[in-house]
ROVEX-906015 format. One record per atom (N, C-alpha, C): y, z, x; residue number from 1. Coordinates in nm, 2 decimals, decimal comma, padded with zeros to 4 digits, always signed. Each point is the difference from the previous one (the first is absolute). Layout:
BEGIN
<site><yy>Y</yy><zz>Z</zz><xx>X</xx><pos>NUM</pos></site>
...
! end
This chain:
BEGIN
<site><yy>+00,36</yy><zz>+08,80</zz><xx>-04,74</xx><pos>1</pos></site>
<site><yy>-00,14</yy><zz>+00,01</zz><xx>+00,00</xx><pos>1</pos></site>
<site><yy>-00,03</yy><zz>+00,15</zz><xx>-00,01</xx><pos>1</pos></site>
<site><yy>-00,05</yy><zz>+00,03</zz><xx>-00,12</xx><pos>2</pos></site>
<site><yy>-00,03</yy><zz>+00,14</zz><xx>-00,03</xx><pos>2</pos></site>
<site><yy>-00,14</yy><zz>+00,05</zz><xx>+00,04</xx><pos>2</pos></site>
<site><yy>-00,09</yy><zz>-00,09</zz><xx>+00,00</xx><pos>3</pos></site>
<site><yy>-00,14</yy><zz>+00,03</zz><xx>+00,04</xx><pos>3</pos></site>
<site><yy>-00,01</yy><zz>+00,01</zz><xx>+00,15</xx><pos>3</pos></site>
<site><yy>-00,06</yy><zz>+00,10</zz><xx>+00,05</xx><pos>4</pos></site>
<site><yy>-00,01</yy><zz>+00,02</zz><xx>+00,15</xx><pos>4</pos></site>
<site><yy>-00,14</yy><zz>-00,05</zz><xx>+00,04</xx><pos>4</pos></site>
<site><yy>+00,00</yy><zz>-00,08</zz><xx>+00,11</xx><pos>5</pos></site>
<site><yy>-00,12</yy><zz>-00,05</zz><xx>+00,05</xx><pos>5</pos></site>
<site><yy>+00,01</yy><zz>+00,02</zz><xx>+00,15</xx><pos>5</pos></site>
<site><yy>-00,11</yy><zz>+00,06</zz><xx>+00,06</xx><pos>6</pos></site>
<site><yy>+00,00</yy><zz>+00,03</zz><xx>+00,15</xx><pos>6</pos></site>
<site><yy>-00,12</yy><zz>-00,09</zz><xx>+00,05</xx><pos>6</pos></site>
<site><yy>+00,04</yy><zz>-00,10</zz><xx>+00,08</xx><pos>7</pos></site>
<site><yy>-00,10</yy><zz>-00,09</zz><xx>+00,06</xx><pos>7</pos></site>
<site><yy>-00,08</yy><zz>+00,09</zz><xx>+00,10</xx><pos>7</pos></site>
<site><yy>-00,13</yy><zz>-00,04</zz><xx>+00,02</xx><pos>8</pos></site>
<site><yy>-00,08</yy><zz>+00,07</zz><xx>+00,10</xx><pos>8</pos></site>
<site><yy>-00,03</yy><zz>-00,10</zz><xx>+00,12</xx><pos>8</pos></site>
<site><yy>-00,04</yy><zz>+00,06</zz><xx>+00,11</xx><pos>9</pos></site>
<site><yy>-00,04</yy><zz>-00,08</zz><xx>+00,12</xx><pos>9</pos></site>
<site><yy>+00,13</yy><zz>-00,08</zz><xx>+00,04</xx><pos>9</pos></site>
<site><yy>-00,02</yy><zz>-00,12</zz><xx>+00,05</xx><pos>10</pos></site>
<site><yy>+00,11</yy><zz>-00,08</zz><xx>+00,05</xx><pos>10</pos></site>
<site><yy>+00,05</yy><zz>-00,10</zz><xx>-00,11</xx><pos>10</pos></site>
<site><yy>+00,02</yy><zz>+00,06</zz><xx>-00,12</xx><pos>11</pos></site>
<site><yy>+00,05</yy><zz>-00,09</zz><xx>-00,11</xx><pos>11</pos></site>
<site><yy>+00,14</yy><zz>+00,03</zz><xx>-00,03</xx><pos>11</pos></site>
<site><yy>+00,07</yy><zz>-00,10</zz><xx>-00,06</xx><pos>12</pos></site>
<site><yy>+00,14</yy><zz>+00,00</zz><xx>-00,03</xx><pos>12</pos></site>
<site><yy>+00,02</yy><zz>-00,04</zz><xx>-00,15</xx><pos>12</pos></site>
<site><yy>+00,08</yy><zz>+00,06</zz><xx>-00,07</xx><pos>13</pos></site>
<site><yy>+00,04</yy><zz>-00,04</zz><xx>-00,14</xx><pos>13</pos></site>
<site><yy>+00,13</yy><zz>-00,07</zz><xx>+00,01</xx><pos>13</pos></site>
<site><yy>+00,00</yy><zz>-00,13</zz><xx>-00,05</xx><pos>14</pos></site>
<site><yy>+00,12</yy><zz>-00,08</zz><xx>+00,01</xx><pos>14</pos></site>
<site><yy>+00,04</yy><zz>-00,05</zz><xx>-00,14</xx><pos>14</pos></site>
<site><yy>+00,13</yy><zz>+00,00</zz><xx>-00,02</xx><pos>15</pos></site>
<site><yy>+00,06</yy><zz>-00,05</zz><xx>-00,12</xx><pos>15</pos></site>
<site><yy>+00,06</yy><zz>-00,14</zz><xx>+00,03</xx><pos>15</pos></site>
<site><yy>-00,04</yy><zz>-00,10</zz><xx>-00,07</xx><pos>16</pos></site>
<site><yy>+00,05</yy><zz>-00,14</zz><xx>+00,03</xx><pos>16</pos></site>
<site><yy>+00,15</yy><zz>+00,00</zz><xx>-00,02</xx><pos>16</pos></site>
<site><yy>+00,07</yy><zz>-00,07</zz><xx>+00,09</xx><pos>17</pos></site>
<site><yy>+00,14</yy><zz>-00,02</zz><xx>-00,01</xx><pos>17</pos></site>
<site><yy>+00,01</yy><zz>-00,14</zz><xx>-00,06</xx><pos>17</pos></site>
<site><yy>+00,08</yy><zz>+00,00</zz><xx>-00,11</xx><pos>18</pos></site>
<site><yy>+00,02</yy><zz>-00,13</zz><xx>-00,07</xx><pos>18</pos></site>
<site><yy>+00,09</yy><zz>-00,09</zz><xx>+00,08</xx><pos>18</pos></site>
<site><yy>-00,04</yy><zz>-00,12</zz><xx>+00,01</xx><pos>19</pos></site>
<site><yy>+00,08</yy><zz>-00,10</zz><xx>+00,08</xx><pos>19</pos></site>
<site><yy>+00,12</yy><zz>-00,04</zz><xx>-00,08</xx><pos>19</pos></site>
<site><yy>+00,11</yy><zz>-00,03</zz><xx>+00,07</xx><pos>20</pos></site>
<site><yy>+00,12</yy><zz>-00,05</zz><xx>-00,07</xx><pos>20</pos></site>
<site><yy>-00,03</yy><zz>-00,13</zz><xx>-00,06</xx><pos>20</pos></site>
<site><yy>+00,04</yy><zz>-00,02</zz><xx>-00,12</xx><pos>21</pos></site>
<site><yy>-00,02</yy><zz>-00,12</zz><xx>-00,08</xx><pos>21</pos></site>
<site><yy>+00,10</yy><zz>-00,11</zz><xx>+00,03</xx><pos>21</pos></site>
<site><yy>+00,10</yy><zz>+00,03</zz><xx>+00,07</xx><pos>22</pos></site>
<site><yy>+00,11</yy><zz>-00,10</zz><xx>+00,04</xx><pos>22</pos></site>
<site><yy>+00,03</yy><zz>+00,02</zz><xx>+00,15</xx><pos>22</pos></site>
<site><yy>+00,00</yy><zz>-00,11</zz><xx>+00,07</xx><pos>23</pos></site>
<site><yy>+00,04</yy><zz>+00,01</zz><xx>+00,14</xx><pos>23</pos></site>
<site><yy>+00,15</yy><zz>+00,04</zz><xx>+00,02</xx><pos>23</pos></site>
<site><yy>+00,04</yy><zz>+00,03</zz><xx>+00,12</xx><pos>24</pos></site>
<site><yy>+00,14</yy><zz>+00,04</zz><xx>+00,02</xx><pos>24</pos></site>
<site><yy>+00,09</yy><zz>-00,12</zz><xx>-00,02</xx><pos>24</pos></site>
<site><yy>-00,05</yy><zz>-00,12</zz><xx>+00,02</xx><pos>25</pos></site>
<site><yy>+00,08</yy><zz>-00,12</zz><xx>-00,02</xx><pos>25</pos></site>
<site><yy>+00,00</yy><zz>-00,04</zz><xx>-00,15</xx><pos>25</pos></site>
<site><yy>-00,07</yy><zz>+00,07</zz><xx>-00,09</xx><pos>26</pos></site>
<site><yy>+00,01</yy><zz>-00,03</zz><xx>-00,14</xx><pos>26</pos></site>
<site><yy>-00,12</yy><zz>-00,08</zz><xx>-00,06</xx><pos>26</pos></site>
<site><yy>-00,09</yy><zz>-00,03</zz><xx>+00,09</xx><pos>27</pos></site>
<site><yy>-00,12</yy><zz>-00,08</zz><xx>-00,05</xx><pos>27</pos></site>
<site><yy>-00,09</yy><zz>+00,10</zz><xx>-00,08</xx><pos>27</pos></site>
<site><yy>-00,04</yy><zz>-00,04</zz><xx>-00,12</xx><pos>28</pos></site>
<site><yy>-00,08</yy><zz>+00,08</zz><xx>-00,09</xx><pos>28</pos></site>
<site><yy>-00,15</yy><zz>-00,04</zz><xx>+00,04</xx><pos>28</pos></site>
<site><yy>-00,08</yy><zz>+00,11</zz><xx>+00,03</xx><pos>29</pos></site>
<site><yy>-00,14</yy><zz>-00,02</zz><xx>+00,04</xx><pos>29</pos></site>
<site><yy>-00,09</yy><zz>-00,01</zz><xx>-00,12</xx><pos>29</pos></site>
<site><yy>-00,09</yy><zz>-00,10</zz><xx>-00,01</xx><pos>30</pos></site>
<site><yy>-00,09</yy><zz>-00,01</zz><xx>-00,11</xx><pos>30</pos></site>
<site><yy>-00,10</yy><zz>+00,12</zz><xx>+00,00</xx><pos>30</pos></site>
<site><yy>-00,06</yy><zz>+00,02</zz><xx>-00,12</xx><pos>31</pos></site>
<site><yy>-00,10</yy><zz>+00,11</zz><xx>-00,01</xx><pos>31</pos></site>
<site><yy>-00,11</yy><zz>-00,01</zz><xx>+00,09</xx><pos>31</pos></site>
<site><yy>-00,05</yy><zz>-00,11</zz><xx>+00,04</xx><pos>32</pos></site>
<site><yy>-00,12</yy><zz>-00,02</zz><xx>+00,08</xx><pos>32</pos></site>
<site><yy>+00,02</yy><zz>+00,04</zz><xx>+00,14</xx><pos>32</pos></site>
<site><yy>+00,12</yy><zz>+00,02</zz><xx>+00,05</xx><pos>33</pos></site>
<site><yy>+00,03</yy><zz>+00,04</zz><xx>+00,13</xx><pos>33</pos></site>
<site><yy>-00,05</yy><zz>+00,14</zz><xx>+00,03</xx><pos>33</pos></site>
<site><yy>-00,01</yy><zz>+00,09</zz><xx>-00,10</xx><pos>34</pos></site>
<site><yy>-00,04</yy><zz>+00,14</zz><xx>+00,02</xx><pos>34</pos></site>
<site><yy>-00,15</yy><zz>+00,01</zz><xx>+00,04</xx><pos>34</pos></site>
<site><yy>-00,08</yy><zz>-00,10</zz><xx>-00,02</xx><pos>35</pos></site>
<site><yy>-00,14</yy><zz>+00,00</zz><xx>+00,03</xx><pos>35</pos></site>
<site><yy>-00,04</yy><zz>-00,03</zz><xx>+00,14</xx><pos>35</pos></site>
<site><yy>+00,08</yy><zz>+00,05</zz><xx>+00,09</xx><pos>36</pos></site>
<site><yy>-00,02</yy><zz>-00,02</zz><xx>+00,15</xx><pos>36</pos></site>
<site><yy>-00,12</yy><zz>+00,10</zz><xx>+00,04</xx><pos>36</pos></site>
<site><yy>-00,08</yy><zz>-00,05</zz><xx>+00,10</xx><pos>37</pos></site>
<site><yy>-00,11</yy><zz>+00,09</zz><xx>+00,05</xx><pos>37</pos></site>
<site><yy>+00,05</yy><zz>+00,12</zz><xx>+00,08</xx><pos>37</pos></site>
<site><yy>+00,13</yy><zz>+00,00</zz><xx>+00,05</xx><pos>38</pos></site>
<site><yy>+00,05</yy><zz>+00,11</zz><xx>+00,07</xx><pos>38</pos></site>
<site><yy>+00,12</yy><zz>+00,05</zz><xx>-00,08</xx><pos>38</pos></site>
<site><yy>+00,00</yy><zz>+00,14</zz><xx>-00,02</xx><pos>39</pos></site>
<site><yy>+00,10</yy><zz>+00,06</zz><xx>-00,09</xx><pos>39</pos></site>
<site><yy>+00,06</yy><zz>+00,12</zz><xx>+00,07</xx><pos>39</pos></site>
<site><yy>+00,11</yy><zz>+00,05</zz><xx>-00,05</xx><pos>40</pos></site>
<site><yy>+00,08</yy><zz>+00,11</zz><xx>+00,05</xx><pos>40</pos></site>
<site><yy>-00,01</yy><zz>+00,12</zz><xx>-00,09</xx><pos>40</pos></site>
<site><yy>-00,01</yy><zz>+00,12</zz><xx>+00,06</xx><pos>41</pos></site>
<site><yy>+00,00</yy><zz>+00,12</zz><xx>-00,09</xx><pos>41</pos></site>
<site><yy>+00,05</yy><zz>+00,12</zz><xx>+00,07</xx><pos>41</pos></site>
<site><yy>+00,03</yy><zz>+00,10</zz><xx>-00,08</xx><pos>42</pos></site>
<site><yy>+00,05</yy><zz>+00,13</zz><xx>+00,06</xx><pos>42</pos></site>
<site><yy>-00,11</yy><zz>+00,10</zz><xx>+00,00</xx><pos>42</pos></site>
<site><yy>-00,02</yy><zz>+00,07</zz><xx>+00,10</xx><pos>43</pos></site>
<site><yy>-00,10</yy><zz>+00,10</zz><xx>+00,01</xx><pos>43</pos></site>
<site><yy>+00,05</yy><zz>+00,13</zz><xx>-00,07</xx><pos>43</pos></site>
<site><yy>-00,09</yy><zz>+00,04</zz><xx>-00,10</xx><pos>44</pos></site>
<site><yy>+00,04</yy><zz>+00,12</zz><xx>-00,08</xx><pos>44</pos></site>
<site><yy>-00,09</yy><zz>+00,12</zz><xx>+00,03</xx><pos>44</pos></site>
<site><yy>-00,12</yy><zz>-00,02</zz><xx>+00,07</xx><pos>45</pos></site>
<site><yy>-00,08</yy><zz>+00,11</zz><xx>+00,04</xx><pos>45</pos></site>
<site><yy>-00,09</yy><zz>-00,05</zz><xx>+00,12</xx><pos>45</pos></site>
<site><yy>-00,03</yy><zz>+00,10</zz><xx>+00,09</xx><pos>46</pos></site>
<site><yy>-00,08</yy><zz>-00,03</zz><xx>+00,12</xx><pos>46</pos></site>
<site><yy>-00,11</yy><zz>+00,10</zz><xx>+00,01</xx><pos>46</pos></site>
<site><yy>-00,12</yy><zz>-00,04</zz><xx>+00,04</xx><pos>47</pos></site>
<site><yy>-00,11</yy><zz>+00,09</zz><xx>+00,03</xx><pos>47</pos></site>
<site><yy>+00,02</yy><zz>+00,06</zz><xx>+00,13</xx><pos>47</pos></site>
<site><yy>-00,09</yy><zz>+00,10</zz><xx>+00,04</xx><pos>48</pos></site>
<site><yy>+00,02</yy><zz>+00,07</zz><xx>+00,12</xx><pos>48</pos></site>
<site><yy>-00,04</yy><zz>-00,08</zz><xx>+00,12</xx><pos>48</pos></site>
<site><yy>-00,07</yy><zz>-00,11</zz><xx>-00,01</xx><pos>49</pos></site>
<site><yy>-00,05</yy><zz>-00,08</zz><xx>+00,11</xx><pos>49</pos></site>
<site><yy>-00,15</yy><zz>+00,01</zz><xx>+00,01</xx><pos>49</pos></site>
<site><yy>-00,06</yy><zz>-00,07</zz><xx>+00,09</xx><pos>50</pos></site>
<site><yy>-00,15</yy><zz>+00,00</zz><xx>+00,01</xx><pos>50</pos></site>
<site><yy>-00,04</yy><zz>+00,09</zz><xx>+00,12</xx><pos>50</pos></site>
<site><yy>-00,13</yy><zz>+00,03</zz><xx>+00,00</xx><pos>51</pos></site>
<site><yy>-00,05</yy><zz>+00,09</zz><xx>+00,11</xx><pos>51</pos></site>
<site><yy>-00,06</yy><zz>-00,08</zz><xx>+00,11</xx><pos>51</pos></site>
<site><yy>+00,03</yy><zz>+00,05</zz><xx>+00,12</xx><pos>52</pos></site>
<site><yy>-00,06</yy><zz>-00,07</zz><xx>+00,12</xx><pos>52</pos></site>
<site><yy>-00,15</yy><zz>+00,03</zz><xx>+00,00</xx><pos>52</pos></site>
<site><yy>-00,08</yy><zz>-00,11</zz><xx>+00,01</xx><pos>53</pos></site>
<site><yy>-00,14</yy><zz>+00,02</zz><xx>+00,00</xx><pos>53</pos></site>
<site><yy>-00,06</yy><zz>+00,07</zz><xx>+00,12</xx><pos>53</pos></site>
<site><yy>+00,07</yy><zz>+00,00</zz><xx>+00,11</xx><pos>54</pos></site>
<site><yy>-00,05</yy><zz>+00,07</zz><xx>+00,12</xx><pos>54</pos></site>
<site><yy>+00,02</yy><zz>+00,15</zz><xx>+00,00</xx><pos>54</pos></site>
<site><yy>+00,12</yy><zz>+00,05</zz><xx>-00,04</xx><pos>55</pos></site>
<site><yy>+00,02</yy><zz>+00,14</zz><xx>+00,00</xx><pos>55</pos></site>
<site><yy>+00,04</yy><zz>+00,07</zz><xx>-00,13</xx><pos>55</pos></site>
<site><yy>+00,02</yy><zz>-00,09</zz><xx>-00,11</xx><pos>56</pos></site>
<site><yy>+00,03</yy><zz>+00,05</zz><xx>-00,13</xx><pos>56</pos></site>
<site><yy>+00,15</yy><zz>+00,04</zz><xx>-00,01</xx><pos>56</pos></site>
<site><yy>+00,08</yy><zz>-00,03</zz><xx>+00,10</xx><pos>57</pos></site>
<site><yy>+00,15</yy><zz>+00,03</zz><xx>-00,01</xx><pos>57</pos></site>
<site><yy>+00,06</yy><zz>-00,10</zz><xx>-00,10</xx><pos>57</pos></site>
<site><yy>+00,11</yy><zz>+00,04</zz><xx>-00,06</xx><pos>58</pos></site>
<site><yy>+00,07</yy><zz>-00,08</zz><xx>-00,10</xx><pos>58</pos></site>
<site><yy>+00,09</yy><zz>-00,10</zz><xx>+00,07</xx><pos>58</pos></site>
<site><yy>-00,01</yy><zz>-00,13</zz><xx>-00,03</xx><pos>59</pos></site>
<site><yy>+00,09</yy><zz>-00,10</zz><xx>+00,05</xx><pos>59</pos></site>
<site><yy>+00,11</yy><zz>-00,02</zz><xx>-00,10</xx><pos>59</pos></site>
<site><yy>+00,12</yy><zz>+00,04</zz><xx>+00,03</xx><pos>60</pos></site>
<site><yy>+00,11</yy><zz>-00,01</zz><xx>-00,10</xx><pos>60</pos></site>
<site><yy>+00,04</yy><zz>-00,14</zz><xx>-00,03</xx><pos>60</pos></site>
<site><yy>+00,06</yy><zz>-00,02</zz><xx>-00,12</xx><pos>61</pos></site>
<site><yy>+00,04</yy><zz>-00,13</zz><xx>-00,05</xx><pos>61</pos></site>
<site><yy>+00,13</yy><zz>-00,04</zz><xx>+00,06</xx><pos>61</pos></site>
<site><yy>+00,01</yy><zz>-00,13</zz><xx>+00,02</xx><pos>62</pos></site>
<site><yy>+00,13</yy><zz>-00,06</zz><xx>+00,05</xx><pos>62</pos></site>
<site><yy>+00,10</yy><zz>-00,03</zz><xx>-00,11</xx><pos>62</pos></site>
<site><yy>-00,05</yy><zz>+00,00</zz><xx>-00,12</xx><pos>63</pos></site>
<site><yy>+00,08</yy><zz>-00,03</zz><xx>-00,12</xx><pos>63</pos></site>
<site><yy>+00,04</yy><zz>+00,13</zz><xx>-00,06</xx><pos>63</pos></site>
<site><yy>+00,13</yy><zz>+00,00</zz><xx>-00,06</xx><pos>64</pos></site>
<site><yy>+00,05</yy><zz>+00,12</zz><xx>-00,06</xx><pos>64</pos></site>
<site><yy>+00,06</yy><zz>-00,03</zz><xx>-00,14</xx><pos>64</pos></site>
<site><yy>+00,01</yy><zz>+00,10</zz><xx>-00,09</xx><pos>65</pos></site>
<site><yy>+00,06</yy><zz>-00,02</zz><xx>-00,13</xx><pos>65</pos></site>
<site><yy>+00,14</yy><zz>-00,06</zz><xx>+00,02</xx><pos>65</pos></site>
<site><yy>+00,03</yy><zz>-00,10</zz><xx>-00,08</xx><pos>66</pos></site>
<site><yy>+00,13</yy><zz>-00,06</zz><xx>+00,00</xx><pos>66</pos></site>
<site><yy>+00,01</yy><zz>-00,13</zz><xx>+00,08</xx><pos>66</pos></site>
<site><yy>-00,10</yy><zz>-00,02</zz><xx>+00,09</xx><pos>67</pos></site>
<site><yy>-00,01</yy><zz>-00,13</zz><xx>+00,08</xx><pos>67</pos></site>
<site><yy>-00,02</yy><zz>-00,12</zz><xx>-00,10</xx><pos>67</pos></site>
<site><yy>+00,07</yy><zz>-00,11</zz><xx>+00,03</xx><pos>68</pos></site>
<site><yy>-00,02</yy><zz>-00,12</zz><xx>-00,07</xx><pos>68</pos></site>
<site><yy>-00,10</yy><zz>-00,09</zz><xx>+00,09</xx><pos>68</pos></site>
<site><yy>-00,11</yy><zz>-00,03</zz><xx>-00,06</xx><pos>69</pos></site>
<site><yy>-00,10</yy><zz>-00,07</zz><xx>+00,08</xx><pos>69</pos></site>
<site><yy>-00,04</yy><zz>-00,14</zz><xx>-00,06</xx><pos>69</pos></site>
<site><yy>-00,06</yy><zz>-00,08</zz><xx>+00,08</xx><pos>70</pos></site>
<site><yy>-00,06</yy><zz>-00,13</zz><xx>-00,04</xx><pos>70</pos></site>
<site><yy>-00,15</yy><zz>+00,01</zz><xx>+00,01</xx><pos>70</pos></site>
<site><yy>-00,06</yy><zz>-00,04</zz><xx>-00,11</xx><pos>71</pos></site>
<site><yy>-00,15</yy><zz>+00,00</zz><xx>+00,00</xx><pos>71</pos></site>
<site><yy>-00,06</yy><zz>-00,12</zz><xx>-00,08</xx><pos>71</pos></site>
<site><yy>-00,12</yy><zz>-00,02</zz><xx>+00,02</xx><pos>72</pos></site>
<site><yy>-00,06</yy><zz>-00,11</zz><xx>-00,07</xx><pos>72</pos></site>
<site><yy>-00,04</yy><zz>+00,04</zz><xx>-00,14</xx><pos>72</pos></site>
<site><yy>+00,02</yy><zz>-00,08</zz><xx>-00,10</xx><pos>73</pos></site>
<site><yy>-00,03</yy><zz>+00,03</zz><xx>-00,14</xx><pos>73</pos></site>
<site><yy>-00,15</yy><zz>+00,04</zz><xx>-00,02</xx><pos>73</pos></site>
<site><yy>-00,09</yy><zz>-00,05</zz><xx>+00,07</xx><pos>74</pos></site>
<site><yy>-00,14</yy><zz>+00,02</zz><xx>-00,02</xx><pos>74</pos></site>
<site><yy>-00,06</yy><zz>+00,11</zz><xx>+00,09</xx><pos>74</pos></site>
<site><yy>+00,09</yy><zz>+00,09</zz><xx>+00,06</xx><pos>75</pos></site>
<site><yy>-00,05</yy><zz>+00,10</zz><xx>+00,09</xx><pos>75</pos></site>
<site><yy>-00,03</yy><zz>+00,13</zz><xx>-00,06</xx><pos>75</pos></site>
<site><yy>+00,04</yy><zz>+00,03</zz><xx>-00,12</xx><pos>76</pos></site>
<site><yy>-00,02</yy><zz>+00,13</zz><xx>-00,06</xx><pos>76</pos></site>
<site><yy>-00,05</yy><zz>+00,00</zz><xx>-00,14</xx><pos>76</pos></site>
<site><yy>+00,02</yy><zz>+00,12</zz><xx>-00,07</xx><pos>77</pos></site>
<site><yy>-00,04</yy><zz>+00,01</zz><xx>-00,14</xx><pos>77</pos></site>
<site><yy>+00,12</yy><zz>+00,03</zz><xx>-00,08</xx><pos>77</pos></site>
<site><yy>+00,03</yy><zz>-00,09</zz><xx>-00,09</xx><pos>78</pos></site>
<site><yy>+00,12</yy><zz>+00,00</zz><xx>-00,08</xx><pos>78</pos></site>
<site><yy>-00,02</yy><zz>+00,07</zz><xx>-00,14</xx><pos>78</pos></site>
<site><yy>+00,09</yy><zz>+00,07</zz><xx>-00,05</xx><pos>79</pos></site>
<site><yy>-00,01</yy><zz>+00,07</zz><xx>-00,13</xx><pos>79</pos></site>
<site><yy>+00,14</yy><zz>+00,04</zz><xx>-00,05</xx><pos>79</pos></site>
<site><yy>+00,00</yy><zz>+00,04</zz><xx>-00,13</xx><pos>80</pos></site>
<site><yy>+00,13</yy><zz>+00,04</zz><xx>-00,06</xx><pos>80</pos></site>
<site><yy>+00,00</yy><zz>+00,15</zz><xx>+00,01</xx><pos>80</pos></site>
<site><yy>+00,12</yy><zz>+00,05</zz><xx>+00,04</xx><pos>81</pos></site>
<site><yy>+00,02</yy><zz>+00,15</zz><xx>+00,01</xx><pos>81</pos></site>
<site><yy>+00,14</yy><zz>+00,02</zz><xx>-00,07</xx><pos>81</pos></site>
<site><yy>+00,00</yy><zz>+00,07</zz><xx>-00,11</xx><pos>82</pos></site>
<site><yy>+00,12</yy><zz>+00,03</zz><xx>-00,07</xx><pos>82</pos></site>
<site><yy>+00,08</yy><zz>-00,13</zz><xx>-00,03</xx><pos>82</pos></site>
<site><yy>-00,07</yy><zz>-00,10</zz><xx>-00,04</xx><pos>83</pos></site>
<site><yy>+00,05</yy><zz>-00,13</zz><xx>-00,04</xx><pos>83</pos></site>
<site><yy>+00,07</yy><zz>-00,08</zz><xx>+00,12</xx><pos>83</pos></site>
<site><yy>-00,04</yy><zz>+00,03</zz><xx>+00,12</xx><pos>84</pos></site>
<site><yy>+00,04</yy><zz>-00,07</zz><xx>+00,12</xx><pos>84</pos></site>
<site><yy>-00,13</yy><zz>-00,05</zz><xx>+00,07</xx><pos>84</pos></site>
<site><yy>+00,01</yy><zz>-00,12</zz><xx>+00,05</xx><pos>85</pos></site>
<site><yy>-00,11</yy><zz>-00,06</zz><xx>+00,08</xx><pos>85</pos></site>
<site><yy>+00,01</yy><zz>+00,06</zz><xx>+00,14</xx><pos>85</pos></site>
<site><yy>-00,11</yy><zz>+00,06</zz><xx>+00,04</xx><pos>86</pos></site>
<site><yy>-00,02</yy><zz>+00,06</zz><xx>+00,14</xx><pos>86</pos></site>
<site><yy>-00,13</yy><zz>-00,05</zz><xx>+00,06</xx><pos>86</pos></site>
<site><yy>-00,01</yy><zz>+00,01</zz><xx>+00,13</xx><pos>87</pos></site>
<site><yy>-00,12</yy><zz>-00,04</zz><xx>+00,07</xx><pos>87</pos></site>
<site><yy>-00,03</yy><zz>+00,11</zz><xx>+00,10</xx><pos>87</pos></site>
<site><yy>-00,13</yy><zz>+00,02</zz><xx>+00,02</xx><pos>88</pos></site>
<site><yy>-00,05</yy><zz>+00,09</zz><xx>+00,10</xx><pos>88</pos></site>
<site><yy>-00,06</yy><zz>-00,09</zz><xx>+00,11</xx><pos>88</pos></site>
<site><yy>+00,05</yy><zz>+00,02</zz><xx>+00,12</xx><pos>89</pos></site>
<site><yy>-00,04</yy><zz>-00,09</zz><xx>+00,11</xx><pos>89</pos></site>
<site><yy>-00,05</yy><zz>+00,09</zz><xx>+00,12</xx><pos>89</pos></site>
<site><yy>-00,08</yy><zz>-00,05</zz><xx>+00,08</xx><pos>90</pos></site>
<site><yy>-00,04</yy><zz>+00,06</zz><xx>+00,12</xx><pos>90</pos></site>
<site><yy>+00,12</yy><zz>-00,03</zz><xx>+00,10</xx><pos>90</pos></site>
<site><yy>+00,03</yy><zz>+00,09</zz><xx>+00,09</xx><pos>91</pos></site>
<site><yy>+00,11</yy><zz>-00,02</zz><xx>+00,09</xx><pos>91</pos></site>
<site><yy>-00,02</yy><zz>-00,13</zz><xx>+00,08</xx><pos>91</pos></site>
<site><yy>-00,12</yy><zz>-00,04</zz><xx>+00,03</xx><pos>92</pos></site>
<site><yy>-00,02</yy><zz>-00,12</zz><xx>+00,08</xx><pos>92</pos></site>
<site><yy>+00,03</yy><zz>-00,13</zz><xx>-00,08</xx><pos>92</pos></site>
<site><yy>+00,01</yy><zz>+00,01</zz><xx>-00,13</xx><pos>93</pos></site>
<site><yy>+00,04</yy><zz>-00,11</zz><xx>-00,09</xx><pos>93</pos></site>
<site><yy>+00,15</yy><zz>-00,03</zz><xx>+00,00</xx><pos>93</pos></site>
<site><yy>+00,08</yy><zz>+00,09</zz><xx>+00,05</xx><pos>94</pos></site>
<site><yy>+00,14</yy><zz>-00,02</zz><xx>+00,01</xx><pos>94</pos></site>
<site><yy>+00,03</yy><zz>-00,09</zz><xx>+00,12</xx><pos>94</pos></site>
<site><yy>+00,07</yy><zz>-00,11</zz><xx>-00,02</xx><pos>95</pos></site>
<site><yy>+00,03</yy><zz>-00,09</zz><xx>+00,10</xx><pos>95</pos></site>
<site><yy>+00,12</yy><zz>+00,04</zz><xx>+00,09</xx><pos>95</pos></site>
<site><yy>+00,11</yy><zz>+00,06</zz><xx>-00,07</xx><pos>96</pos></site>
<site><yy>+00,12</yy><zz>+00,03</zz><xx>+00,08</xx><pos>96</pos></site>
<site><yy>+00,08</yy><zz>+00,10</zz><xx>-00,08</xx><pos>96</pos></site>
<site><yy>+00,09</yy><zz>+00,07</zz><xx>+00,07</xx><pos>97</pos></site>
<site><yy>+00,10</yy><zz>+00,09</zz><xx>-00,07</xx><pos>97</pos></site>
<site><yy>+00,14</yy><zz>-00,08</zz><xx>+00,02</xx><pos>97</pos></site>
<site><yy>+00,07</yy><zz>-00,01</zz><xx>-00,11</xx><pos>98</pos></site>
<site><yy>+00,13</yy><zz>-00,06</zz><xx>+00,01</xx><pos>98</pos></site>
<site><yy>+00,11</yy><zz>+00,11</zz><xx>+00,04</xx><pos>98</pos></site>
<site><yy>+00,06</yy><zz>-00,03</zz><xx>+00,11</xx><pos>99</pos></site>
<site><yy>+00,10</yy><zz>+00,10</zz><xx>+00,05</xx><pos>99</pos></site>
<site><yy>+00,14</yy><zz>-00,06</zz><xx>-00,03</xx><pos>99</pos></site>
<site><yy>+00,08</yy><zz>+00,08</zz><xx>-00,06</xx><pos>100</pos></site>
<site><yy>+00,14</yy><zz>-00,04</zz><xx>-00,04</xx><pos>100</pos></site>
<site><yy>+00,10</yy><zz>+00,07</zz><xx>+00,08</xx><pos>100</pos></site>
! end
């Protein structure tokens, strides 16, 4: 990814991780399986966080670059960046971090 994007506020830039087309047991998955409402992605950029409305202090993000996250497909704004599909999400739209 050559173009640099810096999310603002509590936003995260995520690159979708392509699902494996064949299961470990050898079953080939049909094309329609990819259209799940919940998808997985790798965090490529993170904003600084949002401001506390009471005192203006910065509330740091729980997500960091390199995290693999699960999010809903309809939670953010999707676009092409350097011929790759990426999505800008609010931190609150991320459902979970996958820990390996």
